[in-house]
Backbone bond lengths (Angstrom), bond angles and torsions (degrees), N, CA, C in turn:
res aa  C-N    CA-C-N  psi(-1)  N-CA   C-N-CA  omega(-1)  CA-C   N-CA-C  phi
1 M - - - 1.512 - - 1.525 112.49 -
2 T 1.350 117.66 127.45 1.444 121.57 -177.35 1.517 109.89 -77.26
3 D 1.342 115.64 165.52 1.423 121.62 176.85 1.535 110.43 -63.13
4 N 1.368 115.33 -39.09 1.453 117.93 -179.19 1.514 110.76 -63.97
5 T 1.300 119.40 -38.43 1.472 123.20 178.75 1.539 109.95 -64.50
6 I 1.312 114.91 -41.59 1.456 121.54 177.65 1.514 108.46 -59.81
7 L 1.291 118.44 -52.72 1.432 123.29 -177.59 1.498 113.88 -61.94
8 S 1.261 116.76 -31.04 1.477 124.30 177.75 1.487 113.89 -64.39
9 Q 1.421 114.53 -19.97 1.437 120.01 179.19 1.519 115.31 -96.01
10 M 1.393 112.55 -3.38 1.496 118.10 -175.19 1.566 109.65 -93.95
11 K 1.361 112.29 140.25 1.495 119.70 171.03 1.546 105.98 -98.50
12 I 1.326 112.44 121.67 1.526 117.09 -171.89 1.519 107.96 -124.35
13 A 1.375 114.73 133.46 1.448 121.59 173.55 1.553 108.95 -106.38
14 V 1.320 115.84 131.55 1.491 120.84 176.86 1.518 109.05 -116.35
15 V 1.383 115.20 116.05 1.468 117.41 -179.68 1.482 113.39 -114.71
16 D 1.301 120.87 108.54 1.444 123.50 178.38 1.533 106.43 -157.24
17 D 1.342 116.63 137.53 1.502 120.75 -175.12 1.539 110.91 -86.73
18 H 1.318 116.31 -0.63 1.497 117.81 178.17 1.574 108.50 -97.99
19 D 1.254 115.65 119.84 1.524 120.30 -175.66 1.511 110.95 -53.26
20 L 1.330 118.18 -49.78 1.439 125.44 -170.50 1.573 107.87 -63.51
21 I 1.288 118.06 -42.63 1.439 124.65 -179.56 1.518 109.16 -65.95
22 R 1.354 115.16 -49.47 1.504 121.85 -178.45 1.519 109.86 -59.76
23 E 1.274 114.40 -48.30 1.518 119.96 -176.14 1.539 108.17 -71.63
24 G 1.299 116.74 -34.32 1.499 117.23 179.71 1.555 110.41 -66.44
25 L 1.324 114.36 -47.99 1.486 118.27 176.23 1.587 113.75 -56.54
26 N 1.359 112.46 -40.59 1.504 119.23 176.68 1.486 111.48 -59.88
27 A 1.372 114.82 -43.26 1.426 122.42 179.11 1.511 114.97 -60.75
28 V 1.391 112.69 -44.52 1.436 119.26 177.46 1.550 111.49 -59.52
29 L 1.327 113.79 -46.01 1.482 120.10 -175.16 1.519 107.94 -66.89
30 V 1.344 116.79 -46.79 1.446 119.51 -176.88 1.545 110.78 -63.11
31 N 1.337 115.93 -41.93 1.484 121.93 -178.45 1.561 110.27 -62.16
32 N 1.330 113.72 -24.42 1.512 117.46 -178.04 1.527 113.17 -104.28
33 G 1.397 114.59 21.34 1.421 122.12 172.55 1.506 120.91 99.25
34 A 1.330 116.51 -1.44 1.461 121.90 175.68 1.515 111.82 -64.33
35 T 1.310 118.79 129.80 1.457 122.91 179.19 1.527 114.53 -117.62
36 C 1.332 117.10 -5.03 1.419 122.04 -178.34 1.513 110.66 -135.51
37 V 1.399 114.11 81.46 1.458 120.30 179.41 1.483 109.46 -119.58
38 E 1.335 117.39 124.14 1.457 126.17 179.59 1.516 108.67 -103.40
39 K 1.327 119.69 127.56 1.493 122.70 -178.13 1.474 111.82 -110.17
40 Y 1.416 114.66 132.94 1.465 121.86 -176.78 1.503 108.49 -129.08
41 S 1.327 116.34 136.77 1.484 121.59 173.26 1.493 113.11 -93.74
42 T 1.376 119.64 -13.04 1.428 122.73 -179.50 1.579 108.47 -135.05
43 A 1.302 115.03 158.80 1.476 119.22 -179.52 1.549 110.09 -72.84
44 M 1.262 117.36 -41.69 1.470 121.45 179.77 1.509 114.37 -59.95
45 E 1.332 117.97 -31.01 1.478 119.00 178.55 1.524 105.56 -63.09
46 L 1.343 116.70 -47.60 1.403 120.06 -178.81 1.523 111.71 -61.69
47 V 1.289 119.45 -50.71 1.483 127.06 -178.32 1.566 106.57 -56.37
48 S 1.305 118.74 -44.13 1.455 121.73 -175.24 1.601 106.39 -66.56
49 D 1.306 119.07 -38.41 1.495 119.25 176.70 1.487 110.95 -66.26
50 I 1.389 115.26 -44.47 1.499 115.50 179.63 1.488 111.17 -59.28
51 D 1.385 117.92 -43.01 1.459 119.94 179.21 1.471 114.47 -65.78
52 A 1.319 116.11 -20.91 1.490 120.94 179.69 1.504 109.82 -90.47
53 G 1.337 117.00 1.67 1.519 119.17 170.26 1.495 114.18 117.00
54 K 1.356 120.39 -5.82 1.438 120.92 179.13 1.559 109.67 -72.58
55 A 1.318 115.25 142.82 1.492 119.65 177.99 1.561 106.46 -130.62
56 F 1.286 115.95 148.78 1.444 121.88 -179.80 1.554 111.27 -130.73
57 D 1.294 114.98 150.78 1.474 119.10 177.19 1.494 109.23 -85.31
58 F 1.377 118.53 -34.18 1.431 123.98 -179.99 1.533 112.81 -132.37
59 Y 1.275 119.29 139.95 1.458 126.65 174.74 1.518 106.65 -118.33
60 I 1.296 119.18 116.76 1.457 126.76 175.15 1.475 107.85 -105.09
61 I 1.295 117.54 106.42 1.482 119.36 -172.78 1.598 114.44 -123.97
62 D 1.308 113.47 153.10 1.446 121.06 172.88 1.579 103.18 -94.10
63 L 1.350 111.89 162.66 1.488 117.06 177.86 1.454 111.94 -90.49
64 E 1.391 116.33 -31.57 1.494 119.05 -176.74 1.538 107.58 -101.17
65 L 1.331 112.80 104.99 1.519 119.41 -179.95 1.465 107.74 -119.69
66 P 1.314 119.59 154.87 1.489 123.98 -171.94 1.539 111.58 -70.05
67 D 1.316 118.74 -24.95 1.496 118.62 -173.62 1.528 114.39 -111.82
68 I 1.329 119.44 -38.35 1.460 124.47 -179.89 1.441 111.41 -135.67
69 D 1.350 114.06 141.31 1.474 122.90 174.29 1.537 110.95 -57.54
70 G 1.310 116.63 136.22 1.454 122.86 -174.12 1.565 109.81 -57.55
71 F 1.323 114.47 -37.72 1.539 118.04 -179.71 1.547 109.12 -62.73
72 V 1.279 115.33 -39.99 1.460 120.02 177.83 1.539 111.71 -64.87
73 L 1.308 114.22 -44.00 1.489 118.83 173.61 1.493 110.95 -54.98
74 I 1.296 118.45 -45.90 1.530 121.64 -178.38 1.578 107.35 -55.67
75 E 1.300 113.07 -45.45 1.546 117.15 -176.09 1.503 107.81 -68.51
76 M 1.335 120.20 -37.83 1.419 121.77 179.65 1.492 112.15 -63.14
77 I 1.350 114.19 -43.48 1.509 122.04 175.08 1.531 110.83 -58.66
78 R 1.347 114.95 -51.53 1.485 122.72 -179.20 1.545 110.16 -57.67
79 T 1.347 117.10 -37.32 1.540 120.48 -177.11 1.495 105.92 -65.81
80 R 1.345 119.90 -38.06 1.413 121.49 -174.15 1.522 111.88 -88.14
81 N 1.337 115.89 -26.22 1.433 118.91 179.84 1.543 109.08 -147.45
82 P 1.349 116.75 89.52 1.485 122.50 -173.96 1.532 113.69 -56.25
83 V 1.338 117.06 -26.67 1.496 119.52 -178.66 1.473 113.18 -102.03
84 A 1.393 118.20 15.75 1.445 117.82 -179.93 1.474 114.25 -59.64
85 H 1.379 116.82 145.01 1.397 120.89 173.57 1.474 112.43 -92.84
86 I 1.382 116.88 114.46 1.455 122.47 -171.96 1.534 109.81 -115.81
87 I 1.349 112.39 122.82 1.500 118.95 173.63 1.486 107.25 -110.75
88 V 1.318 117.90 128.19 1.396 125.63 -179.59 1.542 108.43 -100.62
89 S 1.374 113.90 120.91 1.521 120.57 175.07 1.524 105.33 -109.11
90 T 1.331 117.47 117.09 1.429 119.97 -172.62 1.509 111.84 -147.17
91 V 1.332 114.22 162.27 1.456 120.82 172.65 1.520 110.41 -98.60
92 H 1.318 118.52 -12.48 1.414 124.75 -178.30 1.506 116.01 -74.41
93 D 1.347 115.97 118.12 1.471 117.23 -177.63 1.574 111.32 -118.26
94 E 1.374 115.58 13.71 1.473 121.50 178.34 1.545 107.37 -62.40
95 I 1.303 115.18 139.24 1.442 116.03 -177.17 1.546 113.13 -65.92
96 W 1.410 119.05 -28.63 1.461 116.96 177.91 1.513 111.58 -69.72
97 T 1.385 115.66 -27.13 1.470 116.91 176.54 1.539 111.48 -70.28
98 L 1.393 113.99 -43.12 1.480 114.97 174.74 1.548 114.97 -61.82
99 R 1.348 114.16 -39.27 1.464 114.41 178.04 1.569 111.03 -63.99
100 K 1.312 119.17 -39.54 1.397 119.97 -179.45 1.563 111.47 -66.64
101 L 1.261 115.18 -33.74 1.555 119.64 175.52 1.442 112.03 -66.61
102 L 1.412 119.54 -43.17 1.460 123.37 176.27 1.510 110.76 -62.67
103 A 1.316 117.07 -37.61 1.494 120.50 -175.70 1.543 106.53 -69.54
104 R 1.307 117.94 -24.49 1.483 120.52 177.03 1.522 111.21 -91.18
105 D 1.254 121.28 7.74 1.450 124.48 175.85 1.498 112.92 57.25
106 V 1.334 120.29 39.37 1.460 119.63 175.02 1.564 107.18 -65.75
107 N 1.267 114.87 153.60 1.419 119.81 -176.60 1.489 116.05 -86.64
108 A 1.327 116.33 -19.97 1.432 121.53 -179.05 1.524 110.18 -161.23
109 I 1.418 111.71 145.06 1.443 119.21 176.45 1.487 106.27 -131.88
110 I 1.320 116.56 122.60 1.465 121.76 -179.77 1.490 110.73 -133.67
111 Y 1.331 118.55 128.65 1.486 119.79 177.41 1.490 109.43 -74.06
112 K 1.282 114.34 147.83 1.512 122.59 -177.73 1.445 108.57 -70.01
113 S 1.297 122.06 -16.54 1.498 120.19 179.44 1.509 109.52 -78.35
114 R 1.298 116.76 -7.96 1.544 118.50 -177.54 1.506 110.74 -79.27
115 D 1.340 115.09 169.71 1.460 122.58 174.77 1.533 108.77 -62.81
116 G 1.340 115.73 131.15 1.498 122.53 -177.41 1.469 109.61 -54.76
117 N 1.331 121.69 -36.43 1.420 126.10 -179.20 1.484 114.12 -62.07
118 E 1.318 120.06 -10.62 1.398 120.81 178.95 1.528 112.13 -73.10
119 I 1.341 116.47 -15.03 1.467 122.94 174.02 1.590 106.50 -64.75
120 I 1.289 116.52 -39.32 1.483 121.13 179.54 1.481 110.64 -64.99
121 T 1.422 115.73 -43.43 1.446 119.18 175.03 1.509 114.35 -56.81
122 A 1.362 113.96 -43.79 1.455 121.53 178.86 1.538 110.23 -60.00
123 I 1.294 115.66 -48.94 1.485 118.57 -178.70 1.549 112.10 -58.47
124 N 1.330 114.74 -46.31 1.484 117.63 177.54 1.542 113.64 -61.96
125 E 1.368 116.60 -38.57 1.460 117.10 175.76 1.540 111.75 -66.10
126 I 1.315 119.11 -37.20 1.408 122.34 -179.03 1.510 108.40 -66.25
127 L 1.360 117.54 -44.42 1.446 121.14 -178.82 1.608 110.05 -63.12
128 N 1.306 116.07 -23.28 1.430 119.58 -178.65 1.562 108.21 -92.86
129 G 1.309 116.86 9.56 1.461 120.88 173.52 1.509 114.29 89.98
130 N 1.338 119.99 12.21 1.473 124.45 -177.00 1.527 108.49 -110.43
131 N 1.348 115.81 157.04 1.413 122.69 163.36 1.553 108.25 -88.23
132 Y 1.400 112.49 159.91 1.471 113.62 177.30 1.494 110.58 -137.57
133 Y 1.323 115.71 129.25 1.498 123.69 175.12 1.522 108.41 -125.66
134 C 1.279 113.64 131.01 1.430 115.99 -179.50 1.545 111.77 -58.66
135 D 1.309 120.04 164.81 1.444 125.57 -174.74 1.564 107.84 -59.95
136 A 1.287 118.15 -41.53 1.486 120.66 -174.95 1.551 109.93 -68.14
137 V 1.317 117.41 -33.42 1.482 120.96 176.19 1.552 108.60 -69.22
138 L 1.331 117.60 -41.80 1.473 119.49 -179.92 1.532 112.17 -64.48
139 D 1.319 115.71 -37.93 1.408 124.32 178.05 1.546 111.58 -63.70
140 A 1.352 114.56 -45.42 1.486 118.94 178.12 1.510 112.77 -64.14
141 L 1.358 116.42 -39.04 1.466 119.73 176.97 1.441 111.80 -65.70
142 K 1.374 116.87 -40.44 1.476 122.39 -178.91 1.516 110.08 -60.71
143 V 1.347 116.37 -47.31 1.465 122.10 -176.06 1.557 106.79 -63.91
144 A 1.340 116.76 -36.16 1.480 119.28 -175.03 1.579 110.24 -78.86
145 G 1.296 117.23 -0.48 1.472 119.61 -175.33 1.543 113.03 71.66
146 D 1.306 116.70 50.21 1.457 120.11 -174.81 1.508 112.99 -58.30
147 S 1.313 115.50 143.40 1.536 121.56 173.96 1.510 108.67 -124.88
148 S 1.303 113.84 151.65 1.465 118.32 175.86 1.425 114.96 -72.67
149 L 1.375 117.32 -10.52 1.473 119.68 -176.24 1.536 111.29 -94.54
150 H 1.293 113.69 78.34 1.449 120.55 -176.98 1.563 109.74 -89.20
151 P 1.279 117.95 141.63 1.509 118.77 176.04 1.582 105.62 -67.47
152 S 1.400 112.38 147.58 1.415 116.52 -179.73 1.597 106.77 -78.72
153 T 1.298 114.16 176.03 1.481 121.78 179.61 1.555 108.00 -56.53
154 R 1.324 115.97 -47.84 1.494 118.15 -175.31 1.541 108.09 -70.48
155 E 1.313 120.15 -37.18 1.442 120.63 177.88 1.514 110.37 -62.56
156 L 1.362 117.08 -37.67 1.457 120.26 179.06 1.538 110.17 -65.48
157 E 1.357 113.90 -34.38 1.508 116.97 179.03 1.533 107.69 -66.56
158 V 1.293 118.46 -44.29 1.500 123.85 177.30 1.530 108.58 -59.10
159 L 1.334 117.74 -44.05 1.447 121.35 -178.32 1.544 110.76 -61.73
160 Y 1.309 114.31 -40.32 1.502 117.33 177.89 1.510 111.96 -58.78
161 H 1.386 114.97 -46.11 1.451 120.07 179.32 1.487 113.91 -65.53
162 I 1.283 116.22 -35.91 1.489 120.42 176.92 1.548 107.62 -62.71
163 A 1.315 115.26 -43.93 1.476 118.57 -178.95 1.538 111.70 -64.04
164 Q 1.319 114.65 -23.27 1.483 118.52 178.83 1.519 111.66 -86.64
165 G 1.351 116.69 2.24 1.433 122.08 176.05 1.467 117.01 85.47
166 K 1.321 117.81 17.21 1.467 120.37 -175.16 1.551 109.89 -87.32
167 T 1.355 113.08 149.41 1.515 117.15 178.00 1.557 107.06 -81.18
168 S 1.328 111.59 168.36 1.471 116.78 178.50 1.499 113.28 -57.93
169 R 1.387 115.50 -39.41 1.472 120.20 179.17 1.541 111.87 -65.40
170 E 1.348 114.82 -38.12 1.489 118.38 178.54 1.496 109.66 -70.36
171 I 1.284 120.50 -34.46 1.522 123.45 -179.57 1.443 105.22 -73.38
172 A 1.326 123.82 -40.14 1.484 123.44 -179.76 1.540 108.94 -62.58
173 A 1.349 115.84 -38.37 1.501 116.95 -179.41 1.492 111.50 -65.99
174 T 1.374 112.35 -39.66 1.537 120.91 -177.83 1.508 110.66 -67.26
175 M 1.277 116.71 -38.76 1.471 121.10 -172.85 1.650 109.74 -96.73
176 F 1.265 116.36 -0.75 1.490 120.58 177.98 1.571 111.43 60.99
177 V 1.312 116.44 40.36 1.454 122.73 178.78 1.562 107.86 -127.46
178 T 1.361 115.86 174.59 1.436 118.44 177.21 1.524 112.21 -81.12
179 D 1.380 114.09 162.45 1.433 117.87 174.42 1.540 112.99 -57.71
180 N 1.397 113.50 -39.07 1.502 117.62 178.46 1.470 114.20 -60.18
181 T 1.352 115.49 -37.02 1.447 119.12 -178.39 1.549 108.83 -68.04
182 V 1.317 118.53 -39.56 1.468 120.73 177.24 1.511 110.28 -63.65
183 E 1.369 116.50 -43.03 1.463 120.53 -177.68 1.508 110.88 -64.93
184 A 1.325 117.23 -30.58 1.499 123.15 178.93 1.509 106.29 -68.29
185 H 1.399 116.46 -46.05 1.458 120.09 179.66 1.467 109.29 -62.32
186 R 1.327 118.85 -42.91 1.498 122.86 -178.79 1.510 109.53 -57.92
187 K 1.343 114.42 -47.65 1.422 117.81 -176.20 1.577 113.29 -62.49
188 S 1.313 111.47 -42.40 1.473 119.55 174.81 1.566 111.48 -59.11
189 L 1.313 117.51 -43.64 1.447 121.40 178.44 1.515 111.07 -59.31
190 F 1.300 114.55 -46.55 1.499 118.88 179.88 1.489 111.30 -59.38
191 Q 1.371 116.89 -42.63 1.459 121.99 -178.93 1.585 109.50 -66.04
192 K 1.322 116.61 -47.88 1.459 120.64 -171.82 1.596 109.72 -70.32
193 L 1.348 115.01 -29.99 1.500 114.21 -179.73 1.520 112.88 -103.04
194 G 1.388 116.78 4.89 1.402 120.67 178.55 1.496 114.09 57.59
195 A 1.325 117.55 42.17 1.483 122.57 -177.64 1.487 113.32 -96.62
196 I 1.301 119.78 149.10 1.473 123.24 179.63 1.499 114.19 -103.87
197 N 1.340 116.17 -18.26 1.419 121.80 175.80 1.540 112.40 -156.48
198 V 1.321 118.41 176.75 1.495 118.59 -176.57 1.486 112.56 -60.16
199 A 1.370 116.79 -47.44 1.464 121.05 179.14 1.566 112.41 -53.62
200 D 1.365 112.94 -46.19 1.471 119.80 -179.03 1.586 108.74 -66.14
201 L 1.344 115.62 -38.13 1.458 120.20 177.85 1.527 112.35 -60.30
202 I 1.329 116.99 -43.73 1.430 122.39 -178.88 1.549 109.50 -68.21
203 V 1.259 118.91 -46.50 1.494 124.46 178.05 1.501 111.13 -55.26
204 K 1.382 116.45 -50.68 1.385 120.18 179.83 1.525 116.31 -67.58
205 A 1.357 113.51 -28.58 1.528 121.85 177.85 1.518 105.35 -66.66
206 I 1.321 116.62 -43.72 1.430 121.62 -177.21 1.567 110.52 -68.17
207 N 1.317 116.80 -44.26 1.468 122.46 178.64 1.488 111.26 -62.79
208 K 1.292 119.41 -34.60 1.448 123.26 -179.16 1.535 113.91 -88.19
209 G 1.339 114.03 -6.27 1.451 115.61 173.52 1.497 116.50 94.93
210 Y 1.362 115.06 5.26 1.548 119.22 -177.75 1.518 111.33 -82.00
211 L 1.328 115.04 -22.78 1.483 121.65 176.74 1.492 113.00 -127.65
212 K 1.339 117.38 146.11 1.425 120.48 170.30 1.438 113.50 -97.55
213 K 1.344 118.89 128.06 1.473 123.06 -178.22 1.474 111.77 -51.60
214 S 1.292 115.49 -40.48 1.512 119.72 -174.50 1.576 111.85 -64.95
215 G 1.342 116.33 -16.45 1.455 116.10 -174.10 1.555 111.44 -100.98
216 L 1.353 118.09 7.49 1.467 119.41 -178.72 1.541 111.73 -81.90
217 K 1.317 112.04 151.85 1.431 119.72 178.47 1.535 106.71 -70.96
218 R 1.348 116.74 139.46 1.438 122.90 177.43 1.445 114.26 -109.20
């Protein structure tokens, strides 16, 4: 079976508020055999269609959307389809952005400056059971001393609340979970970041790009 034949069987959603990018991705997909590509300029258009019963094999999304933050959209897609294949097409190369994407288990990260056909490479890799990160992403992660032990999305949420000075009980109330659940997340964070106390945890989280210093409680 050829790659074109495989792509013709895939239902693909493209979400980007820039017309040229959206149409460019659509052209690349169609030129490589895709026959079912839905284009969206906002996140809620996609979410509404999913809630109405539409399902997609691949979601190609931007992080900067006019209505909903791309990270929130990723979580909304995952809530509705835990095994969704998500490809992020972005201009953002900050290490904290890459860390947050890895923590959300996206299947591919490709910079918009790359050749559009790299989307096809990413799709083929994902279909073969692999994740795909463009060379520039891999280089950035290597320079930053990337580790496979990334905090999960929920752990990052707990981390944010810890950085805001909240107690475990306050965090539990905010997240609508038990105190024990929060403590389990805290323990995992300390292990993954190799921290010995809260101050050390926050410093290491900032250095690794999981927290932005500007967002800390003063």
